[in-house]
N, C-alpha and C positions, 0 to 999 in steps of 0.2 A: 804336232801331237804325236805323242808316241804309245804305239801300239802293239802289244806283244800276242803274235799267234802262235795257240797252242794244237797244233794238225798233225796226223799222223799220212794224212790223204795227200801225195802231191799235188794232185790234180787238182782238189780244193785248194791248196794253199796257193799255188798257183793263179786261180783264180781271182783269189782273193786281193793277189798283190795286184792282178790287170785292172781291176776295180779301183783299188786306192790309188793307181796311175792315172788313170782316165779322170781322178778328182781330183786330183793336182799334187805331187809328188813333193813338193817344198812345204805342202799343208800337213803330211802324213809321214809318218817314218815307222816301219814294219820291222819287228824282229822275229823271225820265226822258230821253233822248236818242234821237236818231235813226240818227246815225252813230256809228263806231268813232272820228273824230277829235275829236268833242266827246266822248266819253266819257273821253278822254285828256286832254282840258281840266279836266274834271269833276276826275278822279282826280289831275291835280297839283294842283289848287288846294283841294280839299277830302277830307277823310276819310272812308270809307265802310266797313262792316264786311263787306259781301258785293257783289258784281255779279252780277246776272242777264244773261246775254249770249248775244244770238241771232248765229251763226256768219255767217250770210247778211245780209250789209249794205247798202248801196249803194255804199259806198268799202271795202268790203272783204270776203273771201268764205271760208269753211272756216278751218282751223287757221290762218292766217295772222292773220285776226281775234284766237285768243285768244293768241298769240304778243304781238301789239302790246299786250293789256292787263297779258298776265304783266311786259312788259318796264318798263312804267309802274309798275305796282302789284307785285310779284312777293311781296309779303305777303299781299295780301288774296285771299281765296279765291273761285273765279269757280263759278257754276252755268251749264251750259249751257243755253239753251232752242232746243228742236229739233222739227223736226215727224215723222212715224214715220217718211215716207220716207227721214230723213236721221240714221237712229238708229245707225248703223254710224259714220257720220261722229263723233256726240256721244262716242259710248265711245272711239275714238281719240282725242278730244279730254280725255277723263279720264285716260287714259294719259300724256297730254302736259303732265299738272299739274291739269285742272280738278277739283274736288272732287266732283262729280255731275253728274247732269241729268236736265230734265224734257221729256217729251211735252207739247206743247202743246194737245194734244187731250184730254189727262187731267191737266188742272191744277184741282188741287184744296187746298185748305187743309190738308191733312196734309202733301202732297209738299213743300210751301212751306215748313213749318215743319220740313219735316226738314232740306231745304236750309237754311234759315237756323239749325238747331242745329247743325249741319256747321261754319258759318262761326263759332260761337260756341266749340265744341271746338277749332277751327283758333285762334282767337284766345288759349284757353287754352295751349292746347301751344304757341304762340310765346312765351308768357311764360314757362312751364317752360323751353325751349329758351334765353331770354334770360339766364334765374338760371341754369341748367347750363353757358353759356356763360360768365357770370362766376367763377363756380365754378372751370371747365374755366382761364380764362386766370390764378386764382389758383395752380391745381394745377400749369400750366406755369410760372409765373413759377419757384415753387419747386422744380419739377422743374428746370429750366434751372439753378438756382443750385447744385443738386447734382451734375446732369451737367457742370460746368466745375470742382467741387472731384474728381469722379471721373476727368476729365479732367485735371486739374494731378496727382493721385495717378499718373494708367496714366503720363504724362507723366517723372513721376520715378520710377518705375520701370521705362520704356522706356531714360532714361538711366542709369539702373544698370545693368541688362542688357547695354545696349551697352556701357557702363564695363567691365563685367565679362568681358564676350565679347572686346573688345578686349586686355585683360592678359591673358587666360588665353590668348589666341592667342600672344601674344610670350612668354608663359612656354613655352609647347610648342614654339616654335621651336627651343627649344635643348635639349640633352643634356647641358651642363656646369652641373654645382651652383651653383656660385659664379655665373655667368652668369644664372640663374634668379633666384637673391635679388637680385641685382644691379637686375634687371627689376622686380620684385616692389617693391623700397623707393623706386625712382624712379617708377613708375606709382600707387603709392596717395599718395604724397607729391603728387604733381601732382592727380589726381584731388578729393583730397580736402582740398586746400589748407592741408596740414599744413606745419608750420614744422619738424617732424622726423620723421625715421622711420629706424628702423633693425631689421635682419635676425638674428636670431641662432641659432648652432645648440649644442645642447646635449652636452655632451662624457661626462660622467658619471651627471649628476643635471641638472634645471632649477635648482639652485641656482650649477652650475659650467658657464656659459654660454660663449660666445666669438661675439663681435659681427662679424660677417663684412664687413656694408656698414652704412653709413650716408647717408642723404638729409641733407643742411643747403646751407645758404646756395645753392641752386639747383644741387646737384653731388652725385655720387655718390663715396664713401670708401670704399677697401677698408683695413679697419682689422685684422681680424684680432686683435682684443683680449680678453681674457680678462677677464671680471669675473664680480663674485659678489655674488647679491642676495638680498633680502628673502623666505625663505621663505612669511612670511604670503602676499605677493603672489603668487609663484610656485605654491602650494598649489593653488590652482583649477585652474590649468593641465593638472594631470595630471586632471583631469576632464572634458577639452576644453570648460572655461566660460572666456568671456574677463574682465578686469578692465579696468575703468576707474575712474580715481583721482585725486585731486588731492594732487600730495604736498608739503603744507606741513610734513611733518615730517622731510622730507628735506632735507640741506643742499646736496647736488648741485643741487637742482630749485628754483627760485626760485619763489614763492608767485603764484598764478594759472595756473599751468598744469594742464592735462587731459592726462591720459595713458593711453593704449588699449592694453592687450597682449593678443593674440589666440594662442593655441596653434598652433604648423604641428604636427598630429596624424597618425602614420603608423600602419601595421598594428602596428607594436612600441611604439604609444605617443607621446608627447609625443617629437619629434625637436628642438625648436626653437620660435621665436615673431619675433611681428611687432610691432615698439613703433611708437608716433604720437603725437604730440603736438601739441595743438592751444589757443591761449587757453582760459582756463577760462568766461569769458565765453561762448563758442562750444558748447564740449563736442562731443561726438559723438553726433549725432542715432542712432535705431533702422537707420535707413536704412543710415546708414552703417557702425553697428557688422555689420550684416549682410553689407555688402558686402566688410570685412574679413576676416569669417569665410569667406566663400567664396573671397577670395582666397588665403587661407592654406590651403584645403581642395584647392584647385589648386595651390599649390606643392608641399606634401605629396606629390600625384601626381606632379607636374612632376620633384622631387626623387628619389622611389622610381624612376621611368623612367630618369632620369640615373645613378642608382647602380645597376640593373640594368643600362643599357647599360655602364657601364664595365665591371662584374662579366662579361657577356658576351665585351666586346672583350678581358678579360684571359684568358678562355677560349679564345678564337679564336686569340690569340695564342699559348697554353700547345698549343693542338691542331697548329698549324701547327710548332713546335718537334717535337713528337712525331713528325708526318708528315715532317719533314727528318731525324729518326732513324731513322724505319722506312724511309724510301729509302734511307738511307746503310747501315742493316743489309740490306735486300734486296741491295743491288748488290753487298756483300763477302761475302753467304753465296753469292751468286750466281756468284761472281767464283772463290769456293775450292770451289765444285762443280763449276763448268766444269772447273778445274785437273786434277783426278784423272780425271775423266771422257775429257778429251782424251789424257791418258798411256793411259789405257786403249784409246784409239780408235788410239791410235799403236802400243801392243801391239800389236794385233789385225793390223795392218796387216802389221805383221814377221813375225806368225805366219803371215799369208797369204804371205807373198815366201818364208819358209823352207819351207813348205809346197810352193809351187809349185816350188822350187827341187829338192825332195826327189820330187815327181812326176816331173821330168823324168830325174832320174838313175834312178831306178826303171824306167823305161820302156827306157832304154837298156838294161836287164839282160832276156837271155832264157835258158829253160832249154834244155839240147843234147836232151833226148828228145822234147820236144812244139816246138820250132823257133818257140815265138811268145812274146811279153810276158809277164811275170809280173806279177800283179795288187799292187797296193798292200796292205798291212796292213790287215785289217777296221779298226784302232782311226783309222786316218789317216780312215775315212768319219766317223767320230763325234766327229772332230777338224774335222773341216769344219762338222758340224752346230753343234757350240758355237761356233765363229768366226763362223757367220751370225749366231746370237744373239745375241752381243756387239757385233757390229756393229749388229744394229738396235735393240738397247736402248740404245747408245749415242748413234746418231742420235736415237732417241724423245727421251731425258734433255734431249739439247741443244735438239731443237725444243720442249720444255715450257720451258726455260730462257729462249731467245732469246723465245719469246712471252711470258713473264711479263715479262721485260726490256722487251720493246718496249708492253705494257699499261701500263708502271708510266713508260714516258718519252710514252706518249700523253696520259697522265693527268695528268702534269705539263707537259706543254705545252713539252716539251725536245727531242722528235723534228725535226729537220733537216725543212724542206720547200723543196723545188726544182722551181718550177712551169717548166715548160718547154713546147713545143709537141708535141703529140702526135698522129700519123696514124692513127686508130684500125684502119684499113683494113690496114697494114702491120704495127703494132705486135700484132695479136692474133695473126698468124700467130707471130710470135716467141715469143709466150708458150705457143701451144697445142703447137709443135714436138716439146717433150719428151714430151706425152702421146701422142704417136700410135702409139707402139710400145706404151705399156701401154696404151691402149685395144683393139689388135688382140689383143694378149696373154688380154685377159679378154673377147673376144668381144663388144666392146660398139661401138657406131656413134656416130660423134662427124659432126656435122653443123654448119658455118660459114656463117651467113649475115648480112654485112656490107655495110648499103648504101654504096654505089660514091660515094656523092655527099657523104659525112658530111665536114664540114669538120674542120681540126686545134682541138683543144679545148687550153688550156692546165690543165697538170695535174702532179702530182709522179707519174712513170713507174714510180719505183722502188716508191712505195707502190701505185700502182694494179696493177702488176705482182702485188705480195704478194697483194692484195684474189683479183683473178681466180685467182690459183694456188690459193688456198686454194677457193675456190668450185670449182674444177676437180676437186681432190683430195676435196672432199667428193662431188661429184658421180660421180667415178668410184666410190669406196668404196661406194654406196648403188643404184647402179646393177645390174640384173641381167644377164647374159648376153643378148645380142640386143636389151639394151635401148638406147635412144637418148639422147643428149646433146648439146642444139643450142645453141649459141652464137649470138645475133643482137644486132644495133645501129641503133638507130635514133634518129634527132635532131627535135627540134623546133625552136621560134625562140631556146629559151635553154638547154635540156638534152639532154644524151646520156642515152639510156636503153640501155644494156646489160643484158642478160637470159642467164642461164644456166639452160636447163630440162632436168630429167633423169627419166625414166620410173623410179620407183620407187615403196615404198609411202606412202600419205597420211600427210600427218602430221595428226593431231586438231586442230579448229580452237580448244580449250581449250590446247592447245599451241605453238601459232604465235606467240604473243606470248612465250613465252619462249626460243626457238631461238638469241636473241644472249646470253643472259645468262650470265655467267662459270659455269664447271666444269659446264655443264647439259647433258643430254643427254636426247633425248625417247625413253619409255620405249617397250619393245617396239618400234622402230624399228630395230633393227639384227639384223636375222635371219641377218646372215653373221659376228656378233661379231668386227665389224673392232675393236671399242674404241675410245678415246680419250680427250683431256684434257678436251675440252667447253671449250678455248679459242679454237677455232678461228675461229669464227662471231661470237664475243665479240672479237675482235681483229679481225676483219673490218669490224664495226658502228664500232668506235672508228678503224680506219685513217678508213673512209668518211667517217664526221664529221670527221675532222682536215682532210679535203682539200674540205670543204664539201659534201659528197654525204649521198645518204640511200639505205638500201637496205631493201628489202619482201621479203617474202617469202611465197608464198600455194603451196598444196598442192589438189588436186581433180582428179578426172576419171585417176588413177593418175598424175600427173607433180607436180613441185616444181618450182617457179619461183622463181629469186632474181634481183631486179630492182635494178642498181644506176643510182642517178641523179644524173650531175653536171653542175652548170653549165659552159657553153661557156666562160664568164669567171670565173674563181677568187674566193671573198669569204672568205679564209682571214685569220686575224688576223694570221699570220704573213708574209704578203704586205706590211704595211705597213711601211715602211722598207726594203723589200727594193728590187733594180733591177729595171727591167722587163724583159721578155723580145721579143724581136720575135719573131713566130711565122716571119718567112721566114728568119730566120739558122739 
């Protein structure tokens, strides 16, 4: 075994030589150098089994000495020779790659043999590592071949998936059944380089089919041709199985053609099939067959969606027709109802005129004994009550019919809209004027707080008047005596906020979301038994939305507040195509 001793202390070097001689001269061959530079030269021209290295040399010191030796001979084990005062440095050297260290003051044969055995074990380990590396290289080469094959398979799968996704997206882009089939035959023929491809839909059975589209000579043709096929071929299609064959026994196909027929299978069974042709020597691979099956499945989904769409479209058209009939019916019925009510109202007016004339005649007659006017008969008082009831009921029915008709016009978007400049400060006074006497009669308080700096807004003044009138009617109806009704108007940058607040019983929070529903009345919120149709607030919401606004309601602390929000510039669809209105005109 060849040993390289790198030691500048002659006494230590001689001691090591004596120890090696005692262990057997024929077993060890020792080469001694003084400097690390000489050691590097020896390592470059000769092979050694172990290096005994002192870290403190004339031309190098510390771990740098070890680094130079390892860089020159990285596979040769190194044993550090050190004094007791440098033992920590020797331990650090072991951490950096040295196999062991020996203290110079404790050099004995056993310790040196242990270092040499480390070198032998290192050589064995290196040999095992070389064999393992060779085996690893062999396995790596085999694995590389497997990876390449797997990569090719994945590439083919990715190409197939990308192709399927492309075809699927094109199929889903249409809700036309014939266009779906046209897309399927074209995309499949191009993707699989097929000479011929067609799509057929079954009429009554798989044996009676209609070829809708075929792809041949780089173009798609619309055939609509009914044909009848051999039952042995199309029998498996009923069980969702595709069929591939070479029709050498059929006159209409030349020899050497491979045909693949794949069913288009829906919820009710086979609804059609896709047929592709290629030269017999090429045939269809399992990957291609799987692709055709997936495309056929996507075709079935797309055809089903197209048929559902057509069915829903027909239903929508039928509903629209029925809705028009319903509107016509409501208009006719409403007209027929208004006519007799108008006649009743006219009769009531005549009765009033007759009664007034009769009272005038009665007042001019006096009794001789008493010298004062005679009272009209008691029956006249009752007649006045009946007349009042007739008048009120007629007005109620007319308001109900007018509300229903206006709701119908708003929902049908046929209510005319005329946007004109409205100066709220002046407009509110005109709307409130009819309520002044009514509020005084019921001993209610009415406050109006309108910001004098409000700009004019573009709005339909007639619809806005109907909204505020209904809100005031509602407030007067549910405000007790000495209760307060307040109208306020403020404006931000883009919207007008018009509020009608009144003292009343609070509306439960659970009921607030329903107050604008048709025919809805808040339970137990009408202690005065005013009644109502439940259409007023529903009509208010429709009217508000119709002119581009919003309405909200809150109820707390003994008050109910309706807030009407309107844009300063209307965004109503009816304004498109209408003449613009100059606010200054």
